[in-house]
C-alpha positions as CSV (number, residue, x, y, z in Angstrom):
1,X,3.8,0.5,-10.7
2,X,0.7,-1.6,-11.0
3,X,1.4,-4.0,-13.9
4,X,-2.1,-5.2,-14.2
5,X,-3.8,-1.8,-14.8
6,X,-5.4,-1.8,-18.3
7,X,-5.0,2.0,-18.6
8,X,-2.8,4.6,-16.9
9,X,-4.1,5.1,-13.4
10,X,-5.7,2.7,-10.9
11,X,-9.4,2.3,-10.2
12,X,-11.0,-0.6,-8.3
13,X,-13.3,-2.8,-10.3
14,X,-16.8,-1.6,-10.5
15,X,-19.5,-3.1,-8.3
16,X,-21.6,-5.4,-10.6
17,X,-24.6,-4.4,-8.5
18,X,-24.6,-0.8,-9.7
19,X,-28.2,0.1,-10.7
20,X,-29.7,3.3,-12.1
21,X,-28.3,6.7,-11.3
22,X,-28.2,7.8,-14.9
23,X,-29.1,11.4,-14.1
24,X,-26.7,11.6,-11.1
25,X,-23.9,10.1,-13.3
26,X,-24.5,12.7,-16.0
27,X,-24.4,15.4,-13.3
28,X,-21.0,14.2,-11.9
29,X,-19.6,13.7,-15.4
30,X,-20.6,17.2,-16.5
31,X,-19.2,18.7,-13.3
32,X,-15.9,17.0,-13.8
33,X,-15.7,18.6,-17.2
34,X,-16.2,22.1,-15.8
35,X,-14.8,22.1,-12.2
36,X,-11.5,21.0,-10.6
37,X,-13.1,19.9,-7.3
38,X,-16.3,17.9,-7.3
39,X,-17.7,16.5,-4.1
40,X,-20.4,13.9,-4.0
41,X,-22.3,14.4,-0.7
42,X,-24.9,12.3,1.0
43,X,-25.7,10.2,4.1
44,X,-23.9,6.9,4.8
45,X,-25.1,4.0,2.7
46,X,-26.6,6.1,0.0
47,X,-24.1,5.0,-2.7
48,X,-21.5,7.8,-2.9
49,X,-18.6,5.5,-3.4
50,X,-20.4,3.5,-6.2
51,X,-21.4,6.6,-8.0
52,X,-17.9,8.1,-7.8
53,X,-16.3,4.9,-9.0
54,X,-18.7,4.6,-12.0
55,X,-18.1,8.3,-12.8
56,X,-14.3,7.9,-12.6
57,X,-14.4,4.9,-14.9
58,X,-16.5,6.9,-17.4
59,X,-14.2,10.0,-17.2
60,X,-10.8,8.2,-17.1
61,X,-10.2,8.5,-20.9
62,X,-10.4,12.3,-20.6
63,X,-7.3,12.4,-18.3
64,X,-4.1,11.6,-20.2
65,X,-2.3,10.8,-16.9
66,X,-5.0,8.6,-15.5
67,X,-7.7,8.3,-12.9
68,X,-6.4,7.2,-9.4
69,X,-8.4,6.0,-6.4
70,X,-7.6,6.7,-2.7
71,X,-9.7,5.0,0.0
72,X,-9.4,7.2,3.0
73,X,-11.6,5.0,5.2
74,X,-8.6,3.0,6.2
75,X,-7.1,6.0,8.1
76,X,-7.8,6.6,11.7
77,X,-6.3,10.1,11.6
78,X,-4.6,12.5,9.2
79,X,-0.9,11.7,10.1
80,X,-0.5,9.5,7.1
81,X,-2.9,11.2,4.8
82,X,-0.3,12.4,2.3
83,X,1.6,9.1,2.4
84,X,-1.6,7.2,1.5
85,X,-2.5,9.6,-1.3
86,X,1.1,9.3,-2.6
87,X,0.9,5.5,-2.5
88,X,-2.4,5.5,-4.3
89,X,-1.0,7.3,-7.3
90,X,2.1,5.0,-7.4
91,X,4.3,7.7,-6.0
92,X,6.9,5.7,-4.2
93,X,8.2,8.9,-2.7
94,X,11.9,8.7,-2.0
95,X,12.4,12.4,-1.5
96,X,13.1,14.2,1.8
97,X,11.5,17.5,2.7
98,X,8.0,18.5,3.6
99,X,5.4,15.8,3.3
100,X,3.5,17.3,0.4
101,X,6.5,18.4,-1.7
102,X,7.0,15.2,-3.5
103,X,3.2,14.9,-4.1
104,X,3.0,18.4,-5.6
105,X,6.0,17.8,-7.7
106,X,4.6,14.5,-9.0
107,X,1.3,16.1,-10.0
108,X,2.6,19.5,-11.2
109,X,2.6,18.8,-14.9
110,X,0.0,16.0,-15.1
111,X,-3.6,16.0,-16.3
112,X,-5.0,13.6,-13.8
113,X,-8.2,12.7,-11.9
114,X,-7.7,12.0,-8.2
115,X,-10.6,10.4,-6.3
116,X,-10.6,10.8,-2.6
117,X,-13.2,8.4,-1.2
118,X,-14.6,8.7,2.3
119,X,-13.4,12.1,3.5
120,X,-16.0,12.3,6.2
121,X,-13.7,11.9,9.2
122,X,-10.8,13.9,7.7
123,X,-12.7,16.8,6.2
124,X,-10.4,19.6,7.4
125,X,-7.1,17.8,6.6
126,X,-8.5,16.8,3.2
127,X,-9.5,20.4,2.5
128,X,-6.0,21.7,3.3
129,X,-4.4,19.0,1.1
130,X,-6.7,19.5,-1.8
131,X,-6.2,23.3,-1.7
132,X,-2.4,22.8,-1.8
133,X,-2.6,20.2,-4.6
134,X,-4.9,22.2,-6.8
135,X,-2.7,25.2,-6.5
136,X,0.5,23.2,-7.4
137,X,-1.0,21.2,-10.2
138,X,-3.1,23.1,-12.8
139,X,-4.1,19.9,-14.6
140,X,-5.4,18.1,-11.5
141,X,-9.1,17.4,-11.0
142,X,-10.3,16.0,-7.7
143,X,-13.5,13.9,-7.1
144,X,-14.3,13.5,-3.5
145,X,-17.0,11.7,-1.5
146,X,-18.1,12.9,1.9
147,X,-21.1,13.2,4.1
148,X,-20.4,17.0,4.2
149,X,-18.6,19.4,1.9
150,X,-14.9,20.0,2.2
151,X,-15.4,23.7,2.1
152,X,-12.7,24.5,-0.4
153,X,-13.0,27.5,-2.7
154,X,-14.4,26.5,-6.1
155,X,-15.9,23.2,-4.8
156,X,-18.8,22.0,-6.8
157,X,-21.3,19.8,-4.8
158,X,-23.4,17.0,-6.2
159,X,-25.8,16.0,-3.4
160,X,-26.8,12.3,-3.7
161,X,-30.3,11.2,-2.6
162,X,-31.5,7.6,-2.2
163,X,-33.0,5.8,-5.1
164,X,-36.7,6.7,-5.7
165,X,-38.4,4.3,-3.4
166,X,-41.3,3.6,-5.7
167,X,-39.2,3.6,-8.9
168,X,-37.8,0.8,-10.8
169,X,-34.2,1.3,-9.8
170,X,-34.7,0.5,-6.1
171,X,-36.6,-2.7,-7.1
172,X,-33.9,-3.6,-9.6
173,X,-31.2,-3.3,-6.9
174,X,-33.2,-5.4,-4.5
175,X,-33.8,-8.1,-7.2
176,X,-30.1,-8.2,-8.1
177,X,-28.9,-8.3,-4.5
178,X,-31.4,-11.0,-3.6
179,X,-30.9,-13.0,-6.8
180,X,-34.7,-13.2,-7.3
181,X,-37.1,-11.7,-9.8
182,X,-39.8,-9.9,-7.7
183,X,-43.0,-8.4,-9.2
184,X,-43.3,-4.6,-8.8
185,X,-46.4,-5.0,-6.8
186,X,-46.1,-7.0,-3.6
187,X,-43.8,-7.4,-0.6
188,X,-40.6,-6.4,-2.5
189,X,-42.1,-3.1,-3.6
190,X,-43.2,-2.4,-0.1
191,X,-39.7,-3.1,1.2
192,X,-38.3,-0.6,-1.2
193,X,-40.7,2.1,0.0
194,X,-40.2,1.3,3.7
195,X,-36.4,1.5,3.3
196,X,-36.7,4.8,1.3
197,X,-34.6,3.5,-1.5
198,X,-31.3,3.6,0.5
199,X,-29.0,1.2,-1.3
200,X,-27.2,-0.2,1.8
201,X,-30.5,-0.8,3.6
202,X,-31.8,-2.6,0.5
203,X,-28.7,-4.8,0.4
204,X,-29.2,-5.8,4.0
205,X,-32.8,-6.6,3.3
206,X,-31.9,-8.6,0.2
207,X,-29.6,-10.8,2.4
208,X,-32.5,-11.5,4.7
209,X,-34.9,-12.2,1.8
210,X,-32.5,-14.9,0.7
211,X,-32.8,-16.5,4.1
212,X,-36.5,-15.8,5.0
213,X,-38.4,-14.7,2.0
214,X,-39.8,-11.3,1.0
215,X,-43.0,-11.5,3.0
216,X,-41.3,-12.2,6.3
217,X,-38.8,-9.4,5.7
218,X,-41.6,-6.9,4.8
219,X,-43.5,-7.8,8.1
220,X,-40.3,-7.5,10.2
221,X,-39.5,-4.1,8.7
222,X,-43.0,-2.9,9.3
223,X,-42.6,-3.7,13.0
224,X,-39.2,-2.0,13.2
225,X,-40.0,1.1,11.2
226,X,-43.4,1.7,12.7
227,X,-41.8,2.0,16.2
228,X,-40.9,5.4,17.6
229,X,-37.6,6.8,16.1
230,X,-35.9,6.6,19.5
231,X,-36.6,2.8,19.6
232,X,-35.4,2.0,16.1
233,X,-31.7,2.0,16.5
234,X,-31.1,2.6,20.2
235,X,-27.4,1.5,20.1
236,X,-26.4,4.4,17.9
237,X,-28.5,7.1,19.6
238,X,-25.4,9.0,20.9
239,X,-25.6,12.7,21.4
240,X,-22.2,13.1,19.7
241,X,-23.4,11.6,16.5
242,X,-25.5,13.7,14.1
243,X,-27.8,11.6,12.0
244,X,-30.0,13.3,9.5
245,X,-33.7,12.4,9.6
246,X,-33.4,10.3,6.4
247,X,-30.7,8.3,8.2
248,X,-33.2,7.1,10.7
249,X,-34.3,4.5,8.2
250,X,-30.7,3.2,7.6
251,X,-30.2,3.1,11.4
252,X,-33.3,1.1,11.7
253,X,-32.2,-1.3,8.9
254,X,-28.8,-1.9,10.4
255,X,-30.3,-2.4,13.9
256,X,-32.8,-4.8,12.4
257,X,-30.0,-6.8,10.8
258,X,-28.2,-6.8,14.1
259,X,-31.3,-8.1,15.9
260,X,-31.6,-11.0,13.3
261,X,-28.0,-12.0,13.9
262,X,-27.2,-14.7,16.5
263,X,-25.5,-13.6,19.7
264,X,-22.2,-15.0,18.5
265,X,-22.6,-13.1,15.2
266,X,-23.3,-9.9,17.1
267,X,-20.2,-10.4,19.2
268,X,-18.1,-11.1,16.2
269,X,-19.5,-8.1,14.3
270,X,-18.4,-5.8,17.2
271,X,-15.0,-7.3,17.4
272,X,-14.3,-7.2,13.7
273,X,-14.8,-3.5,13.8
274,X,-11.2,-3.1,14.9
275,X,-9.9,-4.1,11.4
276,X,-9.4,-1.0,9.3
277,X,-8.6,-3.0,6.1
278,X,-9.4,-6.3,4.6
279,X,-8.9,-9.3,6.9
280,X,-8.7,-13.1,6.6
281,X,-10.0,-15.9,8.7
282,X,-6.7,-16.5,10.5
283,X,-6.5,-12.8,11.6
284,X,-10.2,-12.9,12.7
285,X,-9.5,-16.0,14.8
286,X,-6.4,-14.4,16.4
287,X,-8.1,-11.1,17.2
288,X,-11.8,-11.9,17.8
289,X,-11.8,-15.1,19.9
290,X,-12.6,-15.0,23.6
291,X,-15.5,-16.2,25.8
292,X,-18.1,-18.1,23.8
293,X,-16.5,-17.1,20.5
294,X,-13.7,-19.6,20.1
295,X,-11.9,-21.3,17.2
296,X,-14.7,-23.8,16.8
297,X,-17.6,-21.3,16.8
298,X,-16.1,-18.3,15.0
299,X,-16.0,-19.6,11.4
300,X,-19.7,-20.4,11.5
301,X,-20.5,-16.9,13.0
302,X,-18.4,-15.3,10.2
303,X,-20.2,-17.3,7.6
304,X,-23.5,-16.0,9.0
305,X,-22.3,-12.4,8.8
306,X,-21.3,-13.0,5.2
307,X,-24.7,-14.5,4.4
308,X,-26.5,-11.5,5.9
309,X,-24.2,-9.0,3.9
310,X,-22.7,-7.5,7.1
311,X,-19.3,-8.8,5.9
312,X,-18.5,-8.7,2.2
313,X,-17.7,-12.1,0.7
314,X,-14.0,-13.0,0.4
315,X,-12.1,-11.8,-2.6
316,X,-9.7,-14.0,-4.7
317,X,-7.1,-13.8,-1.9
318,X,-9.6,-15.0,0.8
319,X,-9.8,-11.5,2.4
320,X,-13.1,-10.1,3.7
321,X,-14.1,-6.6,4.7
322,X,-16.9,-4.5,6.2
323,X,-18.3,-1.3,4.8
324,X,-17.5,1.8,6.8
325,X,-21.1,2.4,8.0
326,X,-21.4,-1.3,9.1
327,X,-18.1,-1.1,10.8
328,X,-19.0,2.1,12.6
329,X,-22.0,0.4,14.1
330,X,-19.9,-2.6,15.2
331,X,-17.5,-0.2,16.9
332,X,-20.3,1.5,18.8
333,X,-21.5,-1.9,20.0
334,X,-17.9,-2.9,21.0
335,X,-17.7,0.3,23.0
336,X,-21.0,-0.5,24.8
337,X,-19.6,-4.0,25.7
338,X,-16.5,-2.4,27.2
339,X,-14.2,-4.4,25.0
340,X,-12.8,-1.7,22.8
341,X,-9.4,-1.4,24.5
342,X,-9.1,-5.2,25.0
343,X,-9.8,-6.1,21.4
344,X,-7.6,-3.2,20.0
345,X,-4.8,-4.5,22.2
346,X,-5.3,-8.0,20.8
347,X,-5.4,-6.6,17.3
348,X,-2.1,-4.8,17.9
349,X,-0.5,-7.9,19.5
350,X,-1.5,-10.1,16.5
351,X,-0.1,-7.8,13.9
352,X,3.1,-7.2,16.0
353,X,3.5,-11.0,15.9
354,X,2.8,-11.1,12.2
355,X,5.5,-8.5,11.7
356,X,8.0,-10.5,13.7
357,X,7.3,-13.7,11.8
358,X,7.7,-11.8,8.5
359,X,11.2,-10.6,9.6
360,X,12.2,-14.1,10.8
361,X,11.1,-15.6,7.4
362,X,12.9,-12.9,5.4
363,X,16.0,-15.0,4.9
364,X,14.8,-18.0,3.0
365,X,12.3,-19.7,0.8
366,X,9.2,-17.9,2.3
367,X,10.6,-14.4,1.8
368,X,8.3,-13.5,-1.2
369,X,5.3,-14.9,0.6
370,X,5.9,-12.9,3.7
371,X,6.8,-9.8,1.7
372,X,3.3,-10.0,0.1
373,X,1.7,-10.7,3.4
374,X,3.1,-7.6,4.9
375,X,1.9,-5.6,1.9
376,X,-1.6,-7.2,2.0
377,X,-2.0,-6.3,5.7
378,X,-0.4,-2.9,5.4
379,X,-3.5,-1.0,6.7
380,X,-3.9,-3.0,9.8
381,X,-0.1,-3.1,10.5
382,X,-0.2,0.7,10.4
383,X,-3.3,0.7,12.7
384,X,-1.5,-1.6,15.1
385,X,1.5,0.7,15.1
386,X,-0.6,3.7,15.9
387,X,-2.2,1.9,18.8
388,X,1.1,0.8,20.2
389,X,2.6,4.2,19.9
390,X,-0.1,5.4,22.3
391,X,-0.1,2.4,24.6
392,X,3.3,0.6,24.5
393,X,6.0,2.5,22.6
394,X,8.6,-0.3,23.1
395,X,6.2,-2.7,21.4
396,X,5.7,-0.2,18.6
397,X,9.5,0.0,18.2
398,X,9.5,-3.8,17.8
399,X,6.7,-3.8,15.3
400,X,8.1,-1.0,13.0
401,X,11.6,-2.4,13.3
402,X,10.3,-5.7,11.9
403,X,8.4,-4.3,8.9
404,X,10.2,-1.1,8.0
405,X,12.7,-2.7,5.6
406,X,9.9,-4.4,3.7
407,X,7.9,-1.1,3.6
408,X,11.0,0.7,2.3
409,X,11.5,-1.9,-0.4
410,X,7.9,-1.4,-1.4
411,X,8.5,2.4,-1.7
412,X,6.7,3.4,1.5
413,X,9.6,5.4,2.8
414,X,7.7,8.2,4.4
415,X,5.6,5.8,6.4
416,X,8.6,3.7,7.4
417,X,10.6,6.8,8.4
418,X,7.7,8.4,10.3
419,X,7.0,5.2,12.3
420,X,10.6,4.6,13.1
421,X,11.3,8.1,14.2
422,X,8.2,8.3,16.4
423,X,8.9,4.9,18.0
424,X,12.6,5.7,18.6
425,X,11.6,9.0,20.2
426,X,8.8,7.5,22.4
427,X,10.2,4.1,23.2
428,X,12.9,3.5,25.8
429,X,13.9,0.0,24.8
430,X,17.6,-0.6,24.3
431,X,19.5,-3.5,22.8
432,X,18.4,-5.5,19.8
433,X,15.1,-3.8,19.3
434,X,16.6,-0.4,19.1
435,X,19.6,-1.5,17.0
436,X,17.3,-3.1,14.5
437,X,15.1,0.0,14.3
438,X,18.2,2.3,13.8
439,X,19.4,0.0,11.0
440,X,16.0,0.2,9.3
441,X,15.9,4.0,9.7
442,X,19.4,4.3,8.2
443,X,18.5,2.3,5.2
444,X,15.4,4.4,4.7
445,X,17.4,7.6,4.9
446,X,19.9,6.4,2.4
447,X,17.1,5.5,0.0
448,X,15.7,9.0,0.4
449,X,19.1,10.5,-0.3
450,X,19.4,12.0,3.2
451,X,23.1,11.1,3.5
452,X,23.9,13.5,6.4
453,X,21.2,12.2,8.8
454,X,21.9,8.7,7.5
455,X,25.5,9.0,8.6
456,X,24.4,10.0,12.1
457,X,21.9,7.2,12.4
458,X,24.6,4.7,11.0
459,X,26.9,5.7,13.8
460,X,24.2,5.3,16.5
461,X,23.3,1.9,15.0
462,X,26.9,0.8,15.3
463,X,27.2,1.9,18.9
464,X,23.9,0.3,19.9
465,X,25.0,-3.0,18.2
466,X,28.4,-3.0,19.8
467,X,27.1,-2.2,23.3
468,X,24.3,-4.8,23.0
469,X,26.6,-7.6,21.7
470,X,29.3,-6.7,24.3
471,X,26.8,-7.2,27.1
472,X,25.6,-10.5,25.5
473,X,29.2,-11.7,25.1
474,X,29.8,-11.1,28.8
475,X,27.2,-13.7,29.5
476,X,28.2,-16.1,26.7
477,X,30.5,-19.1,26.9
478,X,34.1,-18.4,26.3
479,X,34.1,-19.6,22.7
480,X,31.3,-17.2,21.8
481,X,33.0,-14.0,22.9
482,X,34.5,-11.1,20.9
483,X,33.0,-12.1,17.5
484,X,30.6,-9.7,15.6
485,X,27.0,-10.8,15.8
486,X,24.1,-10.1,13.5
487,X,23.6,-6.6,14.8
488,X,27.2,-5.6,14.1
489,X,27.0,-7.2,10.7
490,X,23.9,-5.2,9.8
491,X,25.4,-2.0,11.1
492,X,28.4,-2.6,8.9
493,X,26.1,-3.3,5.9
494,X,24.4,0.0,6.5
495,X,27.7,1.8,6.7
496,X,28.8,0.1,3.5
497,X,25.6,1.0,1.7
498,X,26.0,4.6,2.7
499,X,29.6,4.6,1.5
500,X,28.7,3.1,-1.8
501,X,25.9,5.6,-2.5
502,X,28.3,8.5,-1.7
503,X,31.0,7.3,-4.0
504,X,33.4,5.7,-1.5
505,X,33.8,2.0,-2.5
506,X,37.0,1.5,-0.6
507,X,35.3,2.6,2.7
508,X,32.5,0.2,1.9
509,X,34.9,-2.6,1.2
510,X,36.9,-2.1,4.4
511,X,34.0,-1.8,6.8
512,X,32.2,-4.9,5.7
513,X,35.4,-6.8,5.2
514,X,36.5,-6.1,8.7
515,X,33.4,-7.6,10.3
516,X,33.1,-10.5,7.8
517,X,36.6,-11.5,8.5
518,X,36.0,-11.5,12.3
519,X,32.5,-13.2,12.2
520,X,31.9,-16.9,12.0
521,X,29.8,-18.5,9.3
522,X,29.0,-18.0,5.7
523,X,26.6,-15.8,3.7
524,X,23.8,-18.4,3.9
525,X,23.7,-18.3,7.7
526,X,21.7,-15.1,8.0
527,X,20.2,-12.1,6.2
528,X,22.8,-9.8,7.8
529,X,25.7,-11.8,6.5
530,X,24.2,-12.0,3.1
531,X,23.7,-8.2,3.0
532,X,27.4,-7.7,4.0
533,X,28.6,-10.0,1.2
534,X,26.3,-8.1,-1.2
535,X,27.9,-4.8,-0.2
536,X,31.4,-6.2,-0.7
537,X,30.5,-7.4,-4.2
538,X,29.4,-3.8,-5.1
539,X,32.5,-2.4,-3.5
540,X,34.7,-4.6,-5.6
541,X,32.8,-3.3,-8.7
542,X,33.4,0.3,-7.6
543,X,37.1,-0.4,-7.1
544,X,37.4,-1.8,-10.6
545,X,38.1,-5.4,-9.5
546,X,35.6,-6.6,-11.9
547,X,36.6,-10.3,-12.2
548,X,36.5,-10.7,-8.4
549,X,33.1,-8.8,-8.3
550,X,31.6,-11.0,-11.0
551,X,32.8,-14.3,-9.5
552,X,31.6,-13.2,-6.0
553,X,28.2,-12.2,-7.4
554,X,27.7,-15.4,-9.3
555,X,28.5,-17.4,-6.1
556,X,26.0,-15.4,-4.1
557,X,23.4,-15.6,-6.8
558,X,23.6,-19.4,-6.8
559,X,23.3,-19.4,-3.1
560,X,20.2,-17.2,-3.3
561,X,18.7,-19.5,-5.8
562,X,19.2,-22.4,-3.4
563,X,17.6,-20.4,-0.6
564,X,14.9,-19.0,-2.9
565,X,15.8,-15.6,-1.7
566,X,14.5,-12.8,-4.0
567,X,15.7,-9.4,-2.7
568,X,19.4,-10.1,-2.7
569,X,19.2,-12.0,-5.9
570,X,17.6,-9.0,-7.6
571,X,20.3,-6.7,-6.3
572,X,23.0,-9.1,-7.6
573,X,21.5,-9.1,-11.1
574,X,21.9,-5.3,-11.0
575,X,25.5,-5.7,-10.0
576,X,26.2,-8.3,-12.7
577,X,24.6,-6.0,-15.3
578,X,26.8,-3.1,-14.2
579,X,29.9,-5.4,-14.3
580,X,28.9,-6.5,-17.8
581,X,28.8,-2.9,-19.0
582,X,32.2,-2.1,-17.4
583,X,33.7,-5.2,-19.0
584,X,32.4,-4.2,-22.4
585,X,29.8,-7.0,-22.7
586,X,26.5,-5.1,-23.3
587,X,24.6,-8.3,-24.3
588,X,25.4,-9.9,-20.9
589,X,24.5,-6.7,-19.2
590,X,21.1,-6.5,-20.9
591,X,20.3,-10.1,-19.8
592,X,21.1,-9.4,-16.2
593,X,19.2,-6.1,-16.3
594,X,16.1,-8.0,-17.5
595,X,16.5,-10.5,-14.7
596,X,16.7,-7.7,-12.3
597,X,13.5,-6.1,-13.7
598,X,11.6,-9.3,-13.4
599,X,12.6,-9.5,-9.7
600,X,11.8,-5.9,-8.9
601,X,8.4,-6.1,-10.7
602,X,7.5,-9.1,-8.4
603,X,8.5,-7.1,-5.4
604,X,6.6,-4.0,-6.6
605,X,9.6,-1.8,-6.1
606,X,9.4,1.3,-8.4
607,X,12.9,2.5,-7.5
608,X,14.4,-0.9,-8.4
609,X,12.5,-0.9,-11.7
610,X,13.8,2.6,-12.5
611,X,17.4,1.5,-11.7
612,X,17.0,-1.6,-13.8
613,X,15.6,0.3,-16.8
614,X,18.5,2.7,-16.6
615,X,21.1,-0.1,-16.8
616,X,19.2,-1.9,-19.6
617,X,18.9,1.4,-21.6
618,X,22.7,1.8,-21.1
619,X,23.4,-1.7,-22.3
620,X,21.1,-1.3,-25.4
621,X,22.8,2.0,-26.3
622,X,26.3,0.4,-25.8
623,X,25.2,-2.4,-28.2
624,X,24.2,0.2,-30.8
625,X,20.4,-0.3,-30.5
626,X,19.6,3.4,-30.2
627,X,15.9,3.1,-30.9
628,X,15.3,0.5,-28.2
629,X,17.6,2.4,-25.8
630,X,15.4,5.5,-26.3
631,X,12.2,3.5,-25.7
632,X,13.6,1.9,-22.5
633,X,15.1,5.2,-21.3
634,X,11.7,7.0,-21.7
635,X,10.0,4.2,-19.7
636,X,12.7,4.6,-17.1
637,X,12.0,8.3,-16.8
638,X,8.3,7.5,-16.1
639,X,9.3,5.2,-13.3
640,X,11.8,7.7,-11.9
641,X,9.0,10.3,-11.8
642,X,7.0,7.8,-9.7
643,X,9.7,7.9,-7.1
644,X,9.4,11.7,-6.9
645,X,13.1,12.4,-7.6
646,X,15.5,12.8,-10.6
647,X,17.5,9.9,-11.9
648,X,20.2,8.6,-9.6
649,X,22.1,5.4,-9.0
650,X,25.6,4.3,-8.3
651,X,28.2,6.9,-9.6
652,X,29.7,4.4,-12.1
653,X,26.4,3.7,-13.8
654,X,25.5,7.4,-14.0
655,X,28.6,8.1,-16.0
656,X,28.1,5.1,-18.3
657,X,24.5,6.0,-18.9
658,X,25.3,9.6,-19.9
659,X,28.1,8.4,-22.2
660,X,26.1,5.8,-24.1
661,X,22.9,7.9,-24.2
662,X,24.9,10.5,-26.1
663,X,26.1,7.8,-28.4
664,X,22.6,6.6,-29.1
665,X,21.3,10.1,-29.8
666,X,24.1,10.6,-32.3
667,X,23.5,7.2,-33.9
668,X,19.8,7.6,-34.7
669,X,19.6,11.4,-34.6
670,X,18.4,13.7,-31.9
671,X,14.8,14.2,-33.3
672,X,14.2,10.4,-33.6
673,X,15.6,9.7,-30.1
674,X,13.4,12.4,-28.6
675,X,10.3,11.2,-30.4
676,X,10.7,7.7,-29.1
677,X,11.7,8.8,-25.6
678,X,8.7,11.1,-25.3
679,X,6.3,8.4,-26.7
680,X,7.5,5.9,-24.0
681,X,7.4,8.5,-21.3
682,X,3.8,9.5,-22.0
683,X,2.6,5.9,-22.7
684,X,1.5,3.3,-20.2
685,X,4.5,2.5,-18.0
686,X,3.6,-1.1,-17.6
687,X,3.5,-1.4,-21.4
688,X,6.9,0.1,-21.7
689,X,8.2,-2.3,-19.0
690,X,6.7,-5.3,-20.9
691,X,8.5,-4.2,-24.0
692,X,11.8,-3.8,-22.1
693,X,11.4,-7.3,-20.7
694,X,10.7,-9.0,-24.0
695,X,14.3,-8.7,-25.2
696,X,15.5,-9.6,-28.7
697,X,13.5,-12.2,-30.6
698,X,10.8,-12.5,-27.9
699,X,7.2,-11.6,-28.6
700,X,5.5,-12.9,-25.4
């Protein structure tokens, strides 16, 4: 769940440069009140996204379950359309089955506004998805932006024209973008008329006004726009592209901006078009250098593109981006230079390397940093994976095997599973790369509750690990033979995890104990060893050996604190909370549950938050605090719904939760419990989580 959202839902911040559009905004608002599918149509650069975002912010209060934004521009095809929409509404879908099942279930009882921005290149897949969602969710309203209608029955269209060229709104936008106060009469007014009030064209002109002045820009535009149409924007004059007559002006404006760029800026513009999501300077340097564009010249060229509004200024995290229309132009230029494949391969290689570094850094002090890096670059990691699946499936297997565990922790189970299954099918690589991918797939299947397929993958993983390490042992010095390596340790951890989740703690204890006893080193030596020790602690808990489990967990937690390792530490807090409950110490259990929740919130793991809220609610109920138990349990149900599945967890906790929940209901009365539970369930989840984390006596 997004903790920082001020209301239920998630909408990006509005563009401070929004100008005018009062009539259009009223039309969209009125349409949203009467129709379940409203599509804002218009040419590129006309302001569809801005209008939709402003309308969504205005309408959000009318939707009890929030307004949620999905940027479809980052997709190169429809394969991950459902996964992206699910992620955008905080559905960390852990359910198996058809791709849309979890999404339909999540939306079925909600009154919610879903915004699908930039449907242009996915019109037919979007139409099919919207049709299915509207049928499954009577309270759903969809607001879409597209250059053409979706063609769904009941669709209401709001065509969007440019700003009136001679009106005040176009001039106000130019003034705001340029940071200057122009008179209505004069060069600025002429620029607005020549650019036909198209917002993106006006922004590009404003950037040049800051550099050259309004008179020079007016004169240059006059030269460009007075030329024959076929000479205005030659680079995009492709027969496969359909550009409406009005778009000739935008084409001319972008082409003019391109002409005003330096040769290095033009080259960088083209190469940057391979990024589907936001990018930073280090990624731009890795992907876009070559020839005259090197590490010394690229930063200055990038600054020039920012000054001319071709690239949006960096956000708080230092990431930059291009608007789709600008990126499309760059992609066409890149194609003309013959570099499309080369730069795409460089992009894929860079993000494959980033994925491998993230996996290497998982065990240690930089884990959280790399976890967030993988999350921030998710769109381009996915783009790189798609490229490699087409061009180098073995490299794709390496990439997805490196990031799939982080994706699964983040709740992106469908994307992780899809990528792993495709790469395993297409790639022929054996050994470590395949064993690691099988391990990641097994974990993903366990988290989805697909225990049968997980068992089969677990066995394949163990065989691949054993065969790989046997071959390596044959070449190793005598002292290194016949001991389980990292692959076997992870295969054992997977088998143990599967045994734990299916109620077989003894099997979990035996399988990890066997390899740990045979392996050299301690839990601090690798992530695989640490995972095996974690499984053993949980197995001891399931076997009722609580003192051993608690002591082992405390030792591992201290080690994780030394390493600054977050994921295992969070899991250990869950185990210690469960142990506290089983030992009859609900106060200690509540403290560990809150520590777990702090960790899972930092990791953005909805499933972990749901599990933590369950154990905290159980502890509060066991301590006799029925009202707070009801509040935390209602918040927990909201987080469980965000995973697309009913409550689940380790078998021991489920029994305790049911027992103490019944006690809490009896203590405060069924009506009071239900009222508090429903209030928390229907309130803002992040507010409920904040209340749960405060604890007794805390008001921060």
